C-alpha positions in Angstrom: -66.4 -2.8 -65.4 -69.4 -1.6 -63.6 -71.1 -3.6 -60.8 -74.8 -2.9 -60.4 -76.3 -0.7 -57.6 -77.8 -3.3 -55.5 -74.9 -6.0 -56.1 -72.3 -3.4 -54.6 -74.6 -2.7 -51.8 -74.4 -6.3 -50.5 -70.7 -6.6 -51.8 -70.0 -4.0 -48.8 -72.0 -5.7 -46.4 -70.7 -9.1 -46.5 -66.9 -7.1 -46.4 -68.0 -5.1 -43.3 -69.4 -8.3 -41.5 -66.4 -10.7 -42.3 -64.2 -7.9 -40.8 -66.5 -7.6 -37.9 -66.2 -11.5 -37.1 -62.5 -11.1 -37.5 -62.0 -8.6 -34.7 -64.3 -10.4 -32.6 -62.0 -13.6 -33.1 -58.9 -11.6 -32.2 -60.5 -10.2 -28.9 -61.6 -13.6 -27.7 -57.9 -15.1 -28.4 -56.7 -12.1 -26.9 -59.1 -12.2 -23.8 -58.2 -16.5 -24.0 -54.6 -15.6 -24.0 -55.1 -13.1 -20.8 -57.0 -15.5 -18.8 -54.0 -18.1 -19.5 -51.3 -15.8 -18.7 -52.9 -14.3 -15.6 -53.9 -18.3 -14.6 -49.9 -18.7 -15.2 -49.1 -16.0 -13.0 -51.9 -17.2 -10.2 -49.9 -20.4 -10.4 -46.6 -19.0 -10.1 -47.6 -16.5 -7.2 -49.3 -19.3 -5.4 -46.4 -21.6 -5.5 -44.1 -18.7 -4.4 -46.7 -18.0 -1.4 -46.1 -21.8 -0.5 -42.7 -21.9 -0.6 -42.4 -18.5 1.6 -45.1 -19.7 4.2 -43.0 -23.5 4.6 -40.0 -21.1 5.4 -39.1 -21.6 8.8 -37.3 -17.8 9.0 -40.0 -15.1 9.2 -40.3 -13.7 5.4 -42.3 -10.6 4.8 -43.3 -9.4 1.4 -43.9 -5.2 1.5 -44.3 -2.8 -0.7 -41.6 0.6 -0.9 -43.9 2.3 1.8 -43.6 -0.7 3.7 -47.2 -1.8 3.5 -47.2 -5.5 4.6 -48.2 -7.7 1.1 -47.7 -11.0 2.4 -46.0 -12.5 5.7 -45.5 -16.5 6.2 -46.4 -18.4 9.0 -43.4 -17.6 11.1 -43.5 -14.1 10.6 -47.3 -14.1 11.8 -46.1 -16.4 14.6 -42.7 -14.7 15.6 -43.4 -11.0 14.4 -46.9 -10.8 15.1 -47.2 -9.3 11.6 -50.9 -10.2 11.1 -51.9 -7.7 13.4 -49.5 -5.4 11.7 -49.9 -3.4 8.6 -46.6 -2.3 8.0 -43.2 -3.9 8.5 -42.3 -1.4 10.7 -45.1 -2.0 13.0 -44.4 -5.7 12.9 -40.8 -5.2 14.2 -41.7 -2.9 17.4 -41.4 -6.0 19.6 -38.0 -6.7 18.6 -36.8 -3.7 17.8 -36.7 -0.1 19.6 -36.8 2.0 16.8 -37.4 0.3 13.4 -38.0 3.1 11.1 -34.7 4.5 10.1 -33.0 1.1 9.9 -35.5 0.1 7.5 -35.5 3.1 5.5 -31.6 2.7 5.3 -31.9 -0.4 4.3 -34.4 -0.1 1.4 -32.7 3.0 0.1 -29.6 0.6 -0.3 -31.5 -2.2 -1.8 -33.0 0.4 -4.4 -29.3 0.9 -5.4 -27.9 -2.2 -5.1 -30.3 -4.8 -5.1 -30.1 -5.5 -1.7 -29.0 -5.2 1.6 -28.2 -6.9 4.8 -27.4 -5.9 8.5 -26.5 -7.9 11.9 -28.5 -5.8 14.7 -28.2 -6.4 18.7 -31.5 -6.4 20.0 -33.0 -7.1 23.5 -33.3 -10.8 22.7 -29.7 -11.1 21.0 -28.4 -11.0 18.3 -30.8 -10.5 14.7 -29.9 -10.7 11.0 -32.1 -8.5 8.7 -31.7 -8.9 4.7 -33.8 -7.7 2.2 -34.1 -8.4 -2.0 -35.7 -6.2 -4.2 -38.7 -7.8 -5.9 -40.0 -6.5 -8.9 -40.3 -2.9 -9.2 -42.2 -1.9 -6.2 -41.9 -4.9 -3.8 -39.1 -6.1 -1.0 -38.6 -9.6 0.1 -37.4 -9.2 3.7 -35.9 -12.1 5.9 -35.6 -11.3 9.5 -33.7 -14.3 11.2 -32.1 -14.9 14.9 -28.6 -15.6 15.2 -28.8 -19.2 14.8 -25.9 -19.1 12.5 -23.9 -17.6 15.8 -20.9 -19.5 16.5 -21.0 -22.2 19.1 -18.2 -20.9 21.2 -20.0 -17.3 21.2 -23.1 -19.3 22.4 -21.0 -20.9 25.2 -19.8 -17.2 25.6 -23.3 -16.1 26.6 -22.7 -17.6 30.0 -20.3 -15.0 30.7 -21.3 -11.5 31.6 -21.3 -9.7 27.8 -22.3 -6.4 26.6 -22.3 -4.6 23.4 -21.1 -0.9 23.0 -22.1 1.4 20.4 -20.2 4.4 18.8 -20.2 6.5 21.3 -19.6 3.7 24.1 -23.6 3.7 24.9 -24.6 0.1 26.0 -26.5 -1.4 23.5 -27.3 -4.9 24.8 -26.8 -6.8 27.9 -27.1 -10.5 28.3 -28.7 -12.3 31.0 -25.6 -13.0 32.7 -24.4 -9.4 32.7 -27.6 -8.5 33.7 -27.6 -10.8 36.9 -23.8 -9.7 37.5 -24.8 -5.7 37.4 -28.3 -6.1 39.0 -30.2 -4.1 36.2 -29.9 -3.2 32.6 -27.6 0.1 32.3 -27.6 2.5 29.1 -23.7 4.2 30.0 -20.5 3.0 31.2 -20.7 5.5 33.7 -22.8 3.1 35.3 -21.2 0.3 34.9 -17.6 1.6 36.0 -16.8 4.8 38.1 -13.8 5.1 35.8 -12.8 4.7 32.2 -12.9 0.9 31.3 -9.5 -0.2 30.7 -9.9 -3.2 28.3 -7.2 -6.0 29.2 -6.8 -5.0 32.7 -8.7 -5.4 35.9 -11.7 -3.0 36.8 -14.1 -2.6 39.6 -17.2 -3.1 38.4 -20.6 -1.6 40.1 -23.0 -4.7 41.7 -25.6 -4.4 43.9 -23.3 -5.8 46.8 -20.6 -3.2 45.6 -17.0 -3.0 43.5 -16.5 -6.1 42.1 -12.9 -6.8 40.5 -13.6 -8.1 36.8 -11.2 -8.6 34.1 -12.7 -6.9 31.1 -12.0 -8.1 27.8 -12.9 -6.2 24.3 -13.9 -7.5 21.1 -14.2 -5.7 18.1 -17.6 -6.1 16.5 -19.0 -4.9 13.0 -20.2 -1.0 12.5 -18.3 0.4 15.1 -19.6 -1.7 17.7 -17.6 -3.5 20.8 -18.5 -6.6 23.1 -17.4 -6.6 26.1 -16.7 -9.7 28.6 -16.7 -9.5 32.1 -15.1 -12.0 34.5 -15.5 -11.6 38.2 -13.3 -13.0 40.3 -10.1 -13.2 38.4 -8.3 -10.3 40.6 -8.2 -10.6 44.3 -7.1 -14.5 44.6 -10.7 -15.9 43.8 -11.1 -18.6 41.2 -12.7 -17.6 37.8 -16.2 -19.1 37.4 -16.3 -22.9 36.6 -12.5 -22.9 37.1 -10.8 -21.9 34.0 -13.3 -23.3 31.5 -13.9 -19.5 30.8 -10.9 -19.7 28.4 -12.4 -21.8 25.9 -15.8 -19.8 25.8 -14.3 -16.6 24.9 -13.5 -15.9 21.5 -10.8 -13.2 22.6 -7.3 -14.8 22.6 -6.3 -15.7 26.3 -3.4 -17.1 27.6 -2.8 -18.2 31.4 1.1 -18.4 32.5 3.2 -18.9 35.4 4.9 -16.3 37.2 8.2 -18.0 35.3 6.3 -17.1 31.7 5.3 -20.9 31.0 1.9 -21.4 29.0 -0.3 -23.5 31.4 -3.3 -23.1 29.5 -4.3 -21.4 26.0 -7.6 -21.0 23.9 -8.2 -21.9 20.2 -8.1 -18.0 19.6 -4.9 -17.6 20.7 -3.3 -20.6 19.1 -4.8 -19.5 15.8 -3.3 -16.3 16.4 0.5 -17.5 17.2 0.2 -20.1 14.4 0.5 -22.9 16.6 -2.1 -26.1 17.1 -0.4 -26.5 20.8 1.8 -24.1 23.1 1.6 -26.3 26.4 5.1 -26.5 28.0 6.3 -23.9 25.6 7.3 -20.8 27.4 6.0 -16.8 26.2 9.5 -16.3 25.2 9.5 -19.4 22.7 6.2 -18.0 20.9 6.9 -13.9 21.3 9.7 -11.7 20.4 10.4 -8.0 19.8 10.5 -6.3 23.7 13.2 -4.1 24.3 13.7 -5.5 28.0 13.6 -9.1 29.4 10.4 -11.1 28.9 11.5 -12.5 32.2 11.6 -9.5 33.9 8.7 -8.2 32.5 6.7 -10.9 33.5 8.7 -10.9 37.1 7.1 -7.3 37.4 3.8 -8.1 36.7 3.8 -11.4 38.7 4.8 -9.3 41.9 2.2 -6.7 41.3 4.4 -3.8 40.6 2.6 -1.0 38.9 4.8 -0.2 36.3 3.7 -3.3 33.9 2.0 -2.1 30.9 0.5 -3.6 27.6 3.4 -4.4 25.1 3.8 -5.0 21.4 5.2 -8.2 20.3 6.1 -10.2 17.6 4.9 -13.4 17.1 7.5 -16.3 16.1 5.9 -17.9 13.3 7.2 -18.4 9.8 4.2 -18.2 7.2 3.9 -14.6 7.9 4.4 -11.6 10.2 2.0 -10.9 13.0 2.2 -8.3 15.9 0.2 -8.9 19.1 -0.4 -6.5 21.8 -0.1 -8.2 25.0 -1.5 -7.0 28.3 -0.8 -9.0 32.2 -3.3 -9.5 34.3 -2.2 -11.1 38.0 -4.7 -13.7 40.0 -4.0 -16.1 42.6 -4.4 -19.7 42.3 -3.3 -22.3 44.9 -1.3 -19.2 47.0 0.8 -18.7 43.8 0.5 -15.8 41.7 -0.5 -16.5 38.0 -0.6 -13.8 35.2 -3.8 -13.9 32.3 -2.1 -12.6 29.4 -5.0 -10.9 26.7 -3.9 -10.9 23.1 -5.2 -8.5 20.6 -4.1 -8.7 17.0 -2.1 -5.4 16.4 -0.4 -6.5 12.8 -2.5 -3.8 11.0 -1.4 -1.5 13.6 2.5 -2.2 13.2 1.9 -2.0 9.3 0.6 1.1 9.2 3.1 2.2 11.6 6.1 0.8 9.5 4.7 2.7 6.4 4.7 6.0 8.9 8.1 5.3 9.8 9.3 4.3 6.4 8.1 7.5 5.1 10.2 9.3 7.9 12.8 7.6 6.7 12.5 8.2 3.5 11.9 11.5 4.2 15.4 12.2 6.6 17.3 10.5 4.1 16.1 12.8 1.3 16.8 15.7 3.4 20.4 14.2 4.4 21.3 13.4 1.0 19.9 16.6 -0.5 21.7 18.7 2.4 24.9 16.5 2.0 24.8 16.2 -1.9 25.4 19.5 -2.8 28.2 20.7 -1.1 29.9 16.8 -1.0 29.5 17.1 -4.9 31.2 20.1 -5.1 34.3 19.1 -2.9 34.4 15.6 -5.3 33.9 17.8 -8.3 37.0 19.9 -7.1 39.0 16.4 -6.2 38.5 14.5 -9.3 38.7 17.4 -11.4 42.0 18.7 -10.8 43.1 15.0 -10.5 42.1 15.2 -14.1 44.6 18.4 -14.6 47.4 16.3 -13.0 46.9 13.1 -14.9 46.8 15.5 -18.4 50.7 16.4 -17.0 51.6 12.5 -16.0 51.6 9.5 -18.4 51.2 5.6 -17.5 54.9 5.2 -17.0 55.0 8.1 -14.1 55.6 6.8 -10.9 52.9 9.3 -9.6 50.1 8.3 -12.2 48.8 5.2 -10.1 48.2 7.2 -7.1 46.1 9.7 -9.4 44.4 7.1 -10.6 43.5 5.7 -7.0 42.1 9.0 -6.2 40.1 9.6 -9.1 38.5 6.0 -8.6 37.8 6.5 -4.7 36.2 10.2 -5.6 34.1 8.2 -8.4 33.2 5.9 -5.6 32.2 8.5 -3.1 30.1 10.4 -5.9 28.2 6.5 -6.7 27.6 6.7 -3.3 25.5 9.8 -2.6 23.9 9.1 -6.2 22.7 5.9 -4.3 21.2 7.9 -1.4 19.7 10.5 -3.8 17.8 7.5 -5.8 16.4 5.8 -2.6 15.0 9.1 -1.3 13.6 9.9 -5.3 15.5 13.1 -5.2 17.6 12.6 -8.7 17.4 14.8 -11.6 16.4 12.1 -13.8 16.6 12.8 -17.5 14.0 10.4 -19.0 14.1 9.2 -22.4 12.0 7.1 -25.0 13.6 3.8 -24.7 13.4 0.1 -26.2 14.6 -2.4 -23.0 15.5 -4.8 -25.8 18.1 -2.5 -27.4 19.3 -1.1 -23.6 19.7 -4.9 -22.4 21.6 -5.6 -25.8 24.1 -3.1 -25.2 24.2 -4.1 -21.5 24.7 -7.8 -21.9 28.5 -7.6 -22.2 29.2 -6.0 -19.0 26.3 -8.0 -17.3 28.2 -11.0 -18.5 31.3 -9.7 -17.1 29.9 -9.2 -13.4 28.1 -12.7 -13.2 31.6 -14.6 -14.2 31.9 -17.6 -15.6 30.1 -20.0 -13.4 26.7 -18.0 -13.9 25.1 -18.3 -17.3 23.1 -15.6 -18.1 20.0 -15.9 -20.6 17.7 -13.2 -22.1 13.9 -13.4 -23.2 12.0 -11.0 -25.2 8.5 -9.9 -26.1 9.1 -9.6 -30.2 6.6 -6.7 -29.8 7.9 -5.1 -26.5 6.8 -2.0 -26.6 8.5 1.4 -25.4 9.2 2.8 -22.1 10.0 6.5 -20.6 12.8 6.6 -18.2 16.4 7.3 -17.8 18.7 5.1 -19.7 21.5 5.4 -17.1 19.7 5.1 -14.0 17.7 2.0 -15.5 21.0 0.0 -16.4 22.0 0.8 -12.8 18.7 -0.9 -11.6 19.3 -3.9 -13.7 23.0 -4.1 -12.7 22.0 -4.2 -9.0 19.4 -6.9 -9.6 21.8 -8.9 -11.4 24.6 -8.6 -9.0 22.2 -9.6 -6.2 21.2 -12.7 -8.3 24.9 -13.7 -8.9 25.7 -13.4 -4.8 22.8 -15.7 -4.2 24.3 -18.4 -6.2 27.7 -18.9 -5.3 28.1 -22.4 -6.5 26.7 -21.0 -10.3 23.4 -21.3 -11.9 21.3 -19.4 -14.4 20.1 -16.0 -14.2 17.2 -15.2 -16.4 15.9 -12.0 -17.8 12.2 -11.7 -19.3 10.9 -8.9 -20.7 7.0 -8.8 -21.9 4.0 -6.7 -22.5 1.5 -6.9 -19.4 -2.1 -5.3 -19.8 -4.0 -5.2 -16.7 -7.8 -4.9 -16.9 -8.7 -4.4 -13.1 -6.4 -3.1 -10.8 -3.1 -5.0 -9.1 -3.0 -4.7 -5.2 0.4 -6.0 -3.9 2.8 -5.2 -1.2 0.8 -1.8 0.1 0.9 -0.5 -3.9 -1.8 -0.4 -6.3 -1.0 -0.6 -10.0 -4.2 1.0 -12.0 -5.0 -0.4 -15.2 -3.6 -0.1 -18.6 -0.8 -1.1 -20.5 2.7 -2.1 -19.0 6.1 -3.4 -19.7 7.2 -6.1 -17.3 11.2 -7.0 -16.8 11.5 -10.0 -14.7 15.2 -10.8 -13.0 14.9 -14.6 -12.2 17.5 -16.7 -10.5 17.5 -20.4 -8.5 19.6 -19.0 -5.2 19.3 -19.4 -1.7 16.2 -17.1 -1.7 15.1 -14.9 0.9 13.4 -15.5 4.3 9.4 -14.7 4.9 10.5 -12.2 7.8 13.2 -10.2 5.7 11.1 -10.4 2.3 9.7 -7.0 3.6 12.9 -5.6 4.6 14.8 -5.6 1.5 14.1 -2.4 -0.2 15.0 -0.6 3.0 18.5 1.5 3.1 21.4 0.0 4.8 19.7 -3.6 5.3 21.7 -6.6 3.9 21.7 -10.1 4.5 25.6 -10.4 3.4 28.7 -10.5 5.6 30.3 -6.9 6.9 32.1 -5.7 4.2 30.2 -7.3 1.4 27.7 -5.2 0.8 26.6 -1.6 2.1 22.8 -2.5 1.8 22.0 0.3 -0.7 21.5 -1.9 -3.8 18.1 -2.7 -3.4 16.9 0.3 -2.0 18.6 2.2 -4.8 16.6 0.2 -7.7 13.4 1.2 -5.6 14.2 4.5 -5.4 14.7 5.1 -8.8 11.8 2.4 -10.1 9.5 4.7 -8.2 10.6 8.0 -9.4 10.6 6.9 -12.7 6.8 5.9 -12.3 6.8 2.0 -12.5 6.4 -0.4 -9.7 9.1 -3.3 -8.4 7.9 -6.5 -6.5 9.7 -9.6 -5.5 8.8 -13.1 -4.7 11.0 -15.5 -3.2 11.3 -19.2 -1.6 14.1 -20.2 0.5 16.2 -23.0 -1.3 14.1 -22.1 -4.9 15.2 -18.9 -5.5 14.3 -15.4 -6.3 12.0 -13.3 -8.9 12.1 -9.4 -9.2 9.8 -7.8 -11.4 9.7 -4.6 -12.6 6.4 -2.5 -14.2 6.8 0.3 -16.3 4.3 2.5 -18.1 4.3 1.4 -21.7 4.8 4.6 -23.9 2.0 5.2 -25.9 3.3 8.1 -28.1 5.4 8.1 -31.2 8.6 6.7 -31.1 11.0 9.2 -32.5 14.4 7.6 -33.6 17.2 9.6 -32.3 19.4 11.1 -35.3 23.2 10.6 -35.3 25.1 11.8 -32.5 27.7 14.6 -33.1 31.1 13.6 -32.7 32.3 14.1 -29.3 35.3 16.5 -28.4 38.5 14.5 -27.8 41.6 15.6 -26.0 43.1 16.5 -29.4 40.0 18.7 -30.1 40.3 22.3 -29.7 37.0 24.1 -28.8 36.0 27.7 -29.7 33.8 30.2 -28.5 33.1 32.3 -25.2 31.8 30.6 -22.5 30.2 32.5 -19.1 31.0 30.5 -16.2 28.8 31.0 -12.8 29.7 29.3 -9.6 29.8 30.2 -6.4 32.2 27.5 -5.1 35.8 28.7 -5.9 37.6 25.1 -6.3 34.8 24.2 -8.5 35.2 27.4 -11.0 38.9 27.3 -11.3 38.9 23.6 -12.5 36.2 24.0 -14.8 38.1 27.7 -16.0 41.1 25.9 -16.7 39.5 22.6 -18.0 37.6 24.8 -20.8 40.5 27.4 -21.4 43.2 23.8 -22.0 40.3 23.1 -25.2 40.4 26.5 -26.5 37.7 28.0 -25.4 37.5 31.8 -23.6 36.1 32.1 -20.4 34.3 34.6 -18.5 34.0 34.1 -14.6 31.5 35.3 -12.4 31.0 33.8 -8.5 27.1 34.6 -8.4 24.2 35.5 -10.5 24.9 39.1 -9.9 27.9 39.5 -11.0 26.7 37.4 -14.0 24.2 39.6 -15.0 26.5 42.9 -14.3 28.7 41.2 -16.8 26.3 41.2 -19.5 25.3 44.6 -19.5 28.0 45.1 -21.5 26.3 45.1 -25.3 29.4 44.6 -26.8 30.4 41.7 -25.1 29.6 38.4 -27.1 28.7 35.1 -25.1 28.1 31.7 -27.0 27.2 29.3 -24.1 26.1 30.1 -19.9 27.4 27.3 -17.6 26.2 27.9 -14.3 25.6 26.5 -11.2 21.8 25.5 -10.3 21.8 26.5 -6.3 23.4 29.3 -5.2 22.9 32.1 -2.7 20.5 35.0 -4.0 19.2 34.3 -7.6 19.7 30.7 -8.5 21.1 29.6 -12.2 17.3 29.2 -14.0 16.5 32.9 -12.2 19.2 34.9 -13.9 19.6 32.4 -17.1 15.5 34.0 -17.8 16.5 37.3 -17.3 19.8 37.1 -19.4 17.9 34.8 -22.5 15.6 38.2 -22.7 18.5 40.2 -24.3 20.5 37.1 -25.8 18.3 34.5 -26.9 20.8 32.5 -29.5 22.9 31.8 -25.8 22.8 28.2 -24.9 23.0 27.0 -21.5 24.6 24.1 -19.5 23.1 23.8 -16.2 25.4 22.0 -13.5 24.2 20.6 -10.0 25.3 18.3 -7.5 21.6 18.4 -6.3 18.4 20.1 -7.9 15.1 20.4 -6.5 12.5 18.4 -7.8 10.9 21.4 -9.4 14.1 21.9 -11.4 13.5 19.5 -14.5 10.3 21.2 -15.2 12.0 24.7 -14.7 14.9 23.6 -17.2 12.1 22.4 -19.8 11.0 26.0 -20.1 14.4 27.3 -20.8 15.7 26.7 -24.6 18.6 24.9 -25.9 19.7 24.0 -22.2 21.1 20.5 -21.0 21.9 19.5 -17.5 25.3 18.1 -15.9 25.7 16.5 -12.8 28.3 17.3 -10.4 31.0 15.6 -10.1 31.8 15.7 -13.8 35.4 14.9 -15.1 37.1 17.0 -17.1 36.2 15.5 -20.6 32.4 15.8 -19.5 32.7 19.4 -19.1 34.3 20.0 -22.2 32.4 17.6 -24.6 28.8 19.6 -23.0 29.9 22.6 -23.7 31.1 21.6 -27.3 28.0 19.7 -28.0 25.8 22.9 -27.0 27.8 24.6 -29.9 27.5 22.1 -32.6 
């Protein structure tokens, strides 16, 4: 349809005017909304300003660079913020150099959103906190130590100094300045000799050196608070009698010359874990001194110079606490009394115990490793030749019982060496992927025989239990040790429960100085309702030769062996116990997340009637072991070539016409070791199979053996059947 020219122009003008009015209306609405939003922000800002203004604590809103935006009335009054343009300028009246402190806190607040620091100033303690407020502003809160504990406030009546990291004097209260006569900057000005906390020191005063008892307390950020107690030495009475005891935040005891506690302050009673110690003696609350506590106190009361600070254990049942005790002598009514300054040394003794434990493990590991090689060679020869004799004596022979006794005791000796190696984590493990449900099912019959008729053994499994990778034989040893301990804890009978379940940790688990990283684990709990373990003995149950049983009832190696096996496997073992209620041992093993391969049917083992065939090169530097192994293999039909060293073995193999099926070699030998000569021999005889045998192999042996194809490990001591079965299996 055609539109007349004049009417089209009017239509276009009408559309343009409509669009213009619409745009103007949108602009007016946006402007009104902006004015409304601005009004709301102004109202909120006004409300926030009123809230800040009413706060009695100095509050300052500043930009990133520290330029002041707003300071409330308290800040203008205390900090004179109305005369400064920056926060650093406002704080110069209370801090000597606020710039670095503010920069450090602002940087931390930019990263984490907030920061807090406690500072010592000329006027006392100061706490500064900062919170990020938006993208470019920070809200600072500057408050004096009104939250300081009343006891610390009372202590300000005593001379007190605050020392920095390099013993620089950061602060002195009024009492300390009055005592010394001025504000000192270094300890050299305060005391001519190095300051000895817990002892009497000569403090420089306007009237000359004054003996003062120096008491130190660790503060935050590497600072220390030093209290000076004048008049404690030289027969003078302390200020205000003995009232300073309750004023000091440091544990103190007042003792008679015989060790009876006459006074104690609250920190001391908290450290000792008692509401009252009045009338008790020092020996009643502390123990562990090698010498007699009475003699130690007597030397201190007599002023003999051989007395020094001692580490003692607090007699308390809830937890283990150690203290360092320093004794200082003073006179009261012509009688000597002692002031004992106590310092909590639990953390120090814990670190010391960890160090001693590591040293003990290293010593036992070196001992076990050194003994195991030679000892297991002797046991192999003894038990091996005993097996050879048993081949010629049946059960009706008069000598059969004696031979069995020799064999059994040789096995017991081997088990003892194995326990030492297990504790020191020096065993050569043979890990495999196992299902704990199958392992426990196979072990149930033996466990029921171990616990006897009075004990009921119950198993509870997670139906979806994950597999683990461990040495099956060693894991069975761990479970048997734990079950036997539970049995012995219930002489009147009871129930032992073994519970397995999957456990997933989403955050680190910190227990008993161990940290279990997040991940999937398999948990095994052995729970009994026995007598329980005392709290002071709970931390020692995994130590070697520690036992709560009577002499002759246990070696003290059962739990230490379990600990070593579990740790070498990569797992964790924890214990919880309550006296009179029972004990729970928990094992945690990393869940095996790889593909589980079902083992194929094992080949039939050789029996006494089975005859072997093949050529064996036997390399052993111990003549008795070599003689036994050679006769055992020959009795089973093998052809045996003997060599007493790796060099002799390589020389034998130089004959290219000689065919050898299996290398049977010791691992640790003089000269070239077992893996070393085997690698050389396999370059020309790659089809040969290998049997490594050793009573003790280094930690790296497992990795070295894994690189040698068709090789197995046979631990010493081994029996005649174990040797021949292993060689026969290699030929299948």
